[in-house]
LODRENLUM-757526 format. One record per residue: residue in one letter; x, y, z of N, C-alpha, C in turn. Coordinates in steps of 0.1 Angstrom, whole numbers, plus 5000, padded with zeros to 4 digits. Layout:
<pts>
AXYZXYZXYZ;...
</pts>
This chain:
<pts>
X521920939318520920939330521520899343;X520820969357521720909368520420929378;X520020759382518720739388519020719402;X518120729409518420709427517420679428;X517020539430515720499433515920459452;X514720529456514420539469513020419473;X513820339483512720199488512820169501;X511520119506511620079520511719919520;X512019869508512219719502512819699493;X514019619492514519559482515219449478;X514519359473515119199473516419169468;X517119079471516519019481517019039500;X517919159500518019249513516919239523;X516019279518514419259524513419289521;X512619189523510719149517509819149521;X508719179522507419219526506419149516;X506419209508505919189492506019229480;X505419219468506419259459506519389454;X506719489460507219579461509519569463;X509519469470511019449468511219359460;X510319279453511019199437510919289428;X509819429426510019499420511719589420;X511819629432513119699433514519689431;X514219489437515419399433515619379418;X514719399409515019359397515119479387;X514119599391513719689376515319719374;X516419799387517819839383518319769378;X518419629373519219569365518719549351;X517419579350517519629340517419709331;X517119849343517819949338519019969331;X519719889341521419929337521719849324;X520819779318521219699306520719819290;X520019899300519319999288520120149287;X521320139298522220249298522220309308;X521020319319520920369328521920359341;X522220489348523320469361522220489372;X522220319379521120309388521820339400;X521020369411521720319420520220279432;X520620229446519120209453519420239468;X518520349474519120339487517420339492;X518120249507517020129516517620089528;X516220139536516920139553518319979554;X518820039563519719909569519019839578;X518319739573517519669588518319549593;X518219559605518919499616518919309609;X518119309603518219129597519019119582;X519219199578520319209565521319169571;X522019029568523118979570524219009563;X525219089570525719189565527619089559;X527419019564528618889556528518889545;X526918849538526518779528526518879516;X526819039519526619139508528119089500;X527719129485528519109477529819159478;X529819309485530919389486530919429505;X531919449511531619499524531219659525;X530419679532529919829533531019919531;X530620009529531820159532530720299532;X531520309545530720419546530620589542;X530020609534529720689523529220869530;X528820849540527720999547527420979564;X527621049566527221049582526421139585;X525221149594525021339598524121289610;X523521379614522321349627521221449624;X520321369621518221409615517821449628;X517321559631516421619640514921609633;X514121559634512821529632511821599646;X512321709651511621759659511121659672;X509621619668508721579682509521399680;X510221399668510421239665511921239674;X513021339676514021309683515121339674;X516321349678517321359670518521269667;X518521189656519121069656520021059645;X521620999647522320949641522320869634;X522820929620522520819607523620789601;X524220669590525320659586524520619572;X525420639563525020599551526020469544;X525720359543527020279539526720209522;X527720209517527720139501528220009498;X527519959493527419819489527219819474;X527119659471526119609459524919529458;X523819569450523219489448523419339449;X523119209455523419119450523419029434;X524219009431523818879415523519089402;X524019189407523819279398525019389400;X525219499391526119559391525719689395;X524819699407524219819410524519879429;X524619979428524920029444523720029448;X524320009459523219959473523320079485;X522820199487522920249496522020219508;X522920209522522220149534521720249545;X521020299549520520429558520420309571;X521120369579522020269589521320349604;X520220349605519720449618519020319631;X519820299638519420149650518820189656;X518220289657517220359669515820309661;X515320359646514420279639514420149629;X515420149626515719999618516019889625;X516619869634517619739643516419659650;X515419669643514119569648513819429639;X513319349648512719199642511319249630;X510919329626509919339614510519439605;X510019459596510219549587509319689588;X507719649588506519769591506119709602;X506019629610505519589621505819529630;X505219519641506119449652505519319653;X506419219654506019059654505019029669;X505519099679504719099694503519139691;X502619229683501519259684501019249669;X501919219657500919209645500519419640;X500819439641500419609642501619709637;X501719809630502619889625503219959639;X504319959638505520049647504620139649;X504320199664504320299663504320439661;X506020449659506420529654507120509641;X506220449633506020429621506620549609;X505520699611505920759605507420839611;X507820819619508920879622510120789617;X510020689613511120569607511120589591;X510020659588510420669574510720829568;X509920939575510321039576512221089577;X512721019588513821009589514820969581;X514120849571514820779560514820879550;X513720939544513521049537514521169540;X514421199550515221299555516621319552;X517221169556518521169555518921119541;X518221079531518321069513518721249510;X517521319518517821499512519021489516;X519921459523520821519531521821479523;X521721339521522821279512522721319497;X521521349494522121469480522821519478;X522321609491522821759492524421769493;X524721699502526221669504527221579496;X526521499490527121379481527121379465;X525721389465524721339446524521449442;X524621589444523821709439523621649425;X524221589419524321599405523221459401;X522421359404521521269406520421349394;X519621299384518921329376517521309377;X517521219382515721139383516021079400;X514921079409514621019422513420949417;X513520819421512520739418512020709430;X511120759435510120679450509320599446;X509120479458508520369454507320399470;X506020419465505020379473505220499488;X504220449497504120539510505520629516;X505620489518507220519525508320609520;X508220639506508920749504508620869498;X507120859499506220949488506421149493;X507121149506507121299515508421319501;X509521269500510321359490510021429484;X509621389468509221489459508721599470;X507421629479507521749482508621819490;X509521789496510321829503511421909490;X511821819483512221859472512122009465;X510421979461510022099454509722219462;X509322179475509122309488510222369486;X511622289489513022389486513222469475;X512622409461513022469452512022569448;X511322589456510122729455510722849465;X511722819474512222859479513522929475;X514022889465515622899459515322999446;X516823019449516523119434516623049420;X515723069416515622989403516822999391;X517223109393518723069385519822959389;X519822969400521022899405520722759413;X519522729413519122639421519022519410;X518822409416518622249407518222159415;X517222099409516921989418516621829409;X516521729414516021609402514721639402;X514221569391513021529387512621419396;X511121409397510821319407509821229400;X509921059404508620979397508220889411;X506820899412506420809424505720689419;X505920589418505520469415504420399429;X502920389426502220329439502020169433;X502720109442502419929442501119929448;X500519999460499219959465499120069470;X497720139465497420259469496420219484;X496320089484495420049500496320079513;X498020129511498620169522499120299520;X498420429522498720509518499320609530;X499920549542500720619552500020719559;X498720689565497820829570498320809588;X498720939594499420959600498521079610;X498821119625498321279628499021339619;X498821469621498921579617500221599627;X500521589641501921629645502821569641;X502921499630504221429627504821559615;X504121679612504221739600505721819608;X506321879619507021889618508421849616;X508321679620509021589616509821599604;X508721659591509421709577509821799575;X509621899587509922039584508622149576;X507822099580506822149576505622159588;X505522289595505022349600503322299601;X502422259613500822189612500422299606;X500522419606499722499600499522489587;X500222449580500222399564498822309563;X498822229571497322129571496322209576;X495822249559494622319559493822239549;X492722209552491322169542491522199529;X491822069521491722029506493322089503;X494222119514495922119507496421989508;X497421989499498121859498498121799515;X498821889523499121819535497821749545;X496721789538495421719550494721609545;X494421549550493221419545492221419551;X491621429559490221429568490821419582;X491421529583492121559599493921459602;X494121459588495121369593496121409581;X497221319580498021369564498221209559;X498121209546498421109539499421099531;X500420979532501921049524501321069508;X500420959507500520899495500021039488;X499021119491498621229484499421309488;X500221369498501321429493502421379481;X502821329478503521239468503021259455;X501221229455500721269442500921379434;X500621479448500521619445501921669438;X502821669448504521719445504921639432;X505321499431505921449420505721469407;X507021489399506421519383505821439378;X505321339378504921199372504621119382;X504021039381503320949389503220809383;X503720699387502620559380502320489388;X501120389385501320249393501820099382;X501420009384502019869378501619799373;X500019859365499619819355499319899351;X498519899340497619999327496720029332;X495819889342494619899344494119919356;X495419909364495419969379494920119380;X496020219371496420349368495020389361;X494420339356492920349352491720349370;X492020219377490620169385491020299397;X492420369396492320409409491820559408;X491520619394491020689389489420719390;X489220579389487620619388486420549401;X486820519412485920519419486720489436;X486020509443486820479459486920369465;X486320289455486420129456488020079452;X488520149447489920109438490920239450;X490520369447491420469448491220489464;X490420429475490820419485490820589488;X490020669483489620799490490720919483;X491920839472492820929465492220939450;X490820909445490620919438490621039426;X489921149438489721259430491521379428;X492421339440493521379438494221319423;X494321219421494721139412494021219394;X493021229395491921259387492721419381;X493321469394493321639389494621609386;X495621529384496521469380496921389369;X495421379363495321249348496221239344;X496521369337497521369326499121339327;X499221329342500221269347500721149353;X499621079349499420989356499620819346;X500720699348500620619340500620509347;X500520429333500620249340501420179335;X502820139340503920019336503419879344;X503319809335503219669338504419649344;X504719589358505819479366506319409355;X507519369354508219229347508319119354;X509019009350509718909357510618899356;X511218839369512618799366512518609362;X513018619349512818519341514418429347;X515318489354516518429352516218329368;X515118389376514618309385513718259383;X512718269378511218219375511218159363;X511718069354512117959344511917819349;X510917799343511017589345512317549337;X513217579332513817529326515017569334;X515417669343516317669348516317699364;X515417629368515017689383515417599391;X516417639401517017499404516517449416;X515117529421514417499430513317429432;X513217349421512417259415512917099415;X512617019416513016879412513216809401;X512416889391512616839378512017019370;X513216989359513017109353512317089339;X511617159329510817129320510817269313;X510217219300510417359289509117349281;X508717409272507717429267507317319254;X508917259251508917149242509017029248;X509116999262509216909271508916929282;X507616869283506416899295506616789305;X507416669304507316579314507716619329;X508116709326509216729341507816779352;X506816849343505716929347504816809359;X504716649353503916579359504716559369;X506116529369506716469380506816589389;X506816729387507116769398505316799405;X504616789395502716709402503316629415;X503816519408504016419419504616459435;X505316529431506716569445505516659451;X504816759443504116899449503016779458;X502416679453501616589463502316529474;X503516489473503916419485504316519497;X504616629488504916749500503916779511;X502616789504502016819516500916679519;X501416559517501316459523500016389516;X499916429505498716379500499616209486;X498516119487499216009481499516069464;X500515999459500916029447500515959437;X499315879439499115759429498115829419;X497115919422496315979416496816089406;X497216129400497916219393497116279380;X495916239379494916289368494016339376;X494016339387493416489394493816629395;X493616749390493716889388493816889403;X494916979407496117029414495817179415;X494917229425495117449424496017459434;X496917529432498017609437497417759447;X497817789458497517929461498817929471;X499218099463500518139474500618289473;X500118339484500218469489499918469502;X499218599501498618699515497418649519;X496618589529496218519533495118639540;X494718719534493618819535492618859527;X491518959525490418989518490818999503;X491519089505492219169492492619089481;X492918949487493618839478492418729474;X491218789480489818719479490118599487;X489718569497490018469502488618499515;X487818549511486518619513485818489505;X486518499490485418459484486018279483;X487018269486487418079486486918019499;X486718079509486517989523484817929522;X484018029512482717939512482617799504;X483617799500483517709488484217599491;X484817619499486117479503485417369503;X483817339509483617199515482317159500;X482217259490481917209479483217159467;X484117229470485217229462485917079465;X486217049480486016919484485416789478;X484416789471483516719464483716709450;X484416779443484916819426486416719422;X486516649430487916499429488816599419;X489416719433490616719429491216799441;X492716839442493216909454493317059452;X493617079470493817279467495117299479;X496217319474497117349482497617489482;X497517559495497617659499498817689510;X499617819506500917849510500717959513;X501018029528500818229527500518229542;X500418349547500218409559499218479558;X498818559567497918669566496718669579;X496018709577495218719588494718579600;X494918579614494518469619493418389618;X492218509617491218389616490818309604;X491818359590491918259576492918189580;X494018169587495018069592493917939598;X493217999611492217909617491017839607;X490817939603489417849591490217769583;X491217739578492117679562492517559577;X493217579584493617469594492217349594;X491117429597490117369605489617319588;X489617329582488817269568489817189569;X491117179566492217069563491616999571;X491516979586491416889594489816739589;X488916909586487616859578488016749565;X488816819558489116749541490816689539;X491316599550492516569540492916589535;X492116479524492316449514492116539500;X491616679501491716759494492316909495;X492516959505493317049512494517049522;X495517089517496717109521496917279524;X497417299537497517399542498617419544;X499517519543500917599553501117719554;X500717749564500917889571502417879572;X502518019559504318069565504718089551;X506018169552506418159539507618049534;X507617999523509117889515509017889506;X510117949503510517989486510817869478;X511317769486511217649472510217609470;X508817569484507417559487506617629471;X506817769470506617859464506917839448;X508017769446508317769431507817639432;X507717529439507317419438505617419433;X505117479441503417489438503217559424;X504217629421504217679406504217609394;X504917499396505817419389504917289390;X504317239402503517089399502217089402;X501217249400500417259402499317269387;X498917259385497417239372496917389368;X496717429380495317559382496117649387;X496217769389496717919399495317969407;X495317979418494118099422494518189429;X494118299419494118429425492418579419;X491918479434490618569426490518709434;X491618809431491418919438490418999436;X490419099449488919159448489919289441;X491119339442491919409435493319369438;X494019459424495219369423496319469414;X497119559419497619649414498819619403;X499419489404499919409391499719249396;X500619229404500019059408501319009402;X502418889409503418849401503018699397;X502518629404502118539404501518439395;X500518559389499918519378501018459367;X502018549363503218569354503418479352;X504018449370504818319373504118149366;X503018199372502218069367501918009353;X501618089343502118089330503018089326;X504318119330505718049326506017919328;X504817839337505017709342504317639336;X503417709329502217609321501217619334;X501117679343499517659353499217729348;X497817689345496617819340496317909356;X496118019354495518119362494418109365;X493418099374492118159372491818319386;X491818409376491818509383490518609378;X490518709387489418829386490118949378;X488818959369489319069357489919199364;X490719229370491219369377492619389377;X492719529379494719559378495519519367;X496219409372497219349366496719229361;X496119159365495319019363494819039352;X493719139346493219179341494319229326;X495619309328496319319320497119169314;X497419049326498118979318497718869317;X496118839321495918679318494518739308;X494318629295493318619287492318539287;X491118519286490218389293490518269279;X490518209287490518069273489418019271;X489817979255488217959245488917839239;X487517749248487817589241487817599224;X487017669217486217629204487817719198;X488717779203489217849191491017829196;X491117789209492317769215493117849217;X492617969220493018099222492918119237;X494118199248493618229259494618189266;X494718219278495318179285495318149302;X494118189304493418139322491918119321;X491318169331490118149335489818279343;X488918359338488918469336487318499347;X487218589359485318619358485918759367;X484518839364484818969368484018989382;X482718949380481818999395482418909406;X482318989416483118989425482318879437;X482118729434481318609441482218559440;X481618469451482018309452481618229438;X479918299435479418199427480518249414;X480718329410481718329395482718299396;X483318319409484818209411484718069405;X483217989417483117839413482817789395;X482117919390481717889376483217889363;X484017949372485317949366486317779367;X485917769381486717639383485817529377;X484717559378483817439372484417419355;X484517539352485117509334485917449335;X487117459344488417449341488717289345;X487917249352488017119362487017059347;X486117099340485617009325486416999322;X487117139311488317089303489517009308;X489716999319491016949326491716829315;X490316719315490516569314491216579298;X490916689291491016649271492416719271;X493516609272494716699274495016739262;X494816769247495116799238494716999242;X492916959250493117109250494317179262;X493917089270494817149279496517189279;X497117089268498217119263497917219257;X497017259248497617349247496717499252;X496517479261496517599268497417659281;X498217519281499617569288500217579282;X500817589267501517619260501217749255;X500417809259500017959255500318049262;X500217989276500818039288502618039289;X502817939288504717929284505118049272;X504318109263504818169253504818289258;X504018339268504018489270505518549274;X505418669272506818749279505918829283;X506818859298506518949307507719019314;X509018989306510419009314510319129312;X511219209320511619349329511919409315;X512319339305513219469295511719589286;X511019509287510019609279509619719289;X509219679304508819769312510019879315;X511519799316512219929319512620019306;X512420019295512220069287511220169283;X509720149292509020239295509420319304;X510020269315510420369329511520449324;X512120429313513120489308512520629298;X511620599293510620719284510020809298;X509420769305508920839314509920939324;X511020869325512420959333513021059322;X512621029308513321149301511821239295;X510721229303509721349300509721399310;X510221349323510821419335511421529333;X513121459330514221549323513721649311;X512821629304512421719295511821849302;X511121839311510221919316511221999327;X511821949332513021989342513822119335;X514422049323515222139318514822159302;X514022209300513022269283514322289275;X514122199264515122229250514622319242;X515622379234515122419227513722399217;X513322499205512422459200512522379189;X513722399184514622339172514922159178;X515022119191515122029194514821909191;X515221779189514021659189513521639199;X512221589196511121549211511521439218;X511221459232511521329237510721199234;X511221089235510321019230509120979240;X507820929229506120939239506120839250;X505820879260505620759273504920679272;X505020559276503620479280502320529283;X500720509276500320529274498920509289;X498520589298497820549308496920469305;
</pts>
């Protein structure tokens, strides 16, 4: 089986969010399952080519005509994913991708004004490469809205071809976050090679007078999946989660699956983590307390009171992550005898509010605006609790990192958070964290109260820590589920004789 992944981000070459982590880790796990995988991604200007494991070799060149978006020379370079035997194809379009930002202009904080054309050009290059270099690919695995138009281009071309001689690869669309669907004016359709007259109400190329890239992908992809089982259900149930695409998804309900993201335990493992000062394990927790001291020192707190619980928070400082629940609680939390350390970047108003609260409560709150991977690891290793009160969460990774580091998550029961964290029950000793359902500051505060009440009981707390550290969210299980989806797609594309054995049953939605 030969799979080409197409993604706007691939760690460690480029990263804005969890999408990069998934596309950087999943191919390695698929290779271990016997799948041939390569990854296609933009050749962003910030990629340091001198640090690539193999010097890039040119494998394809063309001029891509985007109509109103202009004609652009492109080159495809082949190298290898760092730390893995996975080919990487870098789509080099200097006009679109040699910029300071991946999606947004750092000068404005907004998406580049030609954002649609940037990724239409990327998709069109992928299509040309498949035609001329790799017509033998079995599966195109598209990730998020940036590549969601590719299944449509393949399907429309197949409809015009001779069914006896034409062959197209199967397509899987993975939705990492439906809140970013790729909304653009209908004037971008000609760049896809689709006339504007096809933008008709209720059709795949129309969305309230605009074009919605994810809607197009949902309509045309052979199968669709999201990055957790719960999220696959939520986005079909209401506009709160589906963002207006819930009806389209329900029409394809039989083809929508949930596959939980995995964790790269080669990077996130307290026993081997080189980014933390003190390593520790399930059987030897001494390093956990030493990391707590180092974390307090990193935030300028006196490291003498290690019996006060530390709550950590790492991520985007936006409403989706529950910041609107946290902010009203800061003054009250400051009087509860705990520390709160935050690392992240997001909306300027949250930057200002958090820094102001830090000035008011210097002995309680520590804030770092920005991203620091070493500090992120130290927060996971040194905190007692990890805060993820998200409004919605397609999967989430930090709660799974936290569990492995013996840091109990405080989460809202949504998406992947609900799939990975179970409420701790002090009477039975079962469970891995603290969970609330109602999206309110009061519901969050109740779980923080419960956690801080239980924290002084070291027997109970050690049981909770070890429960979390025993959880296994490695990529192996998820990779096998993706293989099952690929097999299902291939069975549809190339029907087997009635006597042939049936393909493996895919993971349930």
